[in-house]
C-alpha positions, 0 to 999 in steps of 0.5 A: 645839899641836905642829907637824907633823913637819918631814920630813912637811912637806918631803915635801909640798914634794917632792910639790908639785914632782912635781905640777908636773912631772906630764904633763897629766891625770896625777893620781898626784902630786896623789893622793900630795900629798893623801894626805900632807896626810891624814897630818898630825897638825894642820892650821893656819890663820891666825886671823881674827875674835875670839880666842874664835871664830876663823875661818880665813883664806880667799882667792878663787879663780876657782872660788870662796872657799877656806880656806887650810890650812897644813902648819905654824904657821911656814908659816901665820905666813909667809903671814900676813906675806906677805898683810900681815895683821900690822903689824910683824915682831915682832907675833904672827900669830894662828894656830890648829891643828885636830887630824886627823881633826877638821880635815877636818870643820871645813873641810867645815863651811864649805861651808854658808857657800859656801866652794868648797875648801881650798888647801894652804900658799897661796901657797907651794904653793897646790894645792887641792881642792873641799870635796866631795872631803874625804871622800876625804881622810877615808878615807885618815886612818890608812891606810897608803900 
């Protein structure tokens, strides 16, 4: 599976800084960040469970469990190592990608299991949205900025 364009991932970092710098209550930068997420070709996940039926890695936030979505295979790999999910430096990190827009429905399906939301590049960026808001992202797929 091909990784997302490096410039697209770098733009996420720029938008992350804009979100952090935005005044309280101003969601303009957050909307721009999630619009950028909707433009990615592939959403990457740290694989848990069996190779035949991998599940995405998730963490507990105060609001409930969230699926961890990564903007690149490299970021998923880095996060997995940071979480201690692989033993040695040379060990392969189980990562899988889901192409867009199917990735949105894939993540939304975890609502049935009680998942609250999806977090972007956790813990590096970590912004999240509730699964209930994924329809908004779906409406942006393929739309011009």
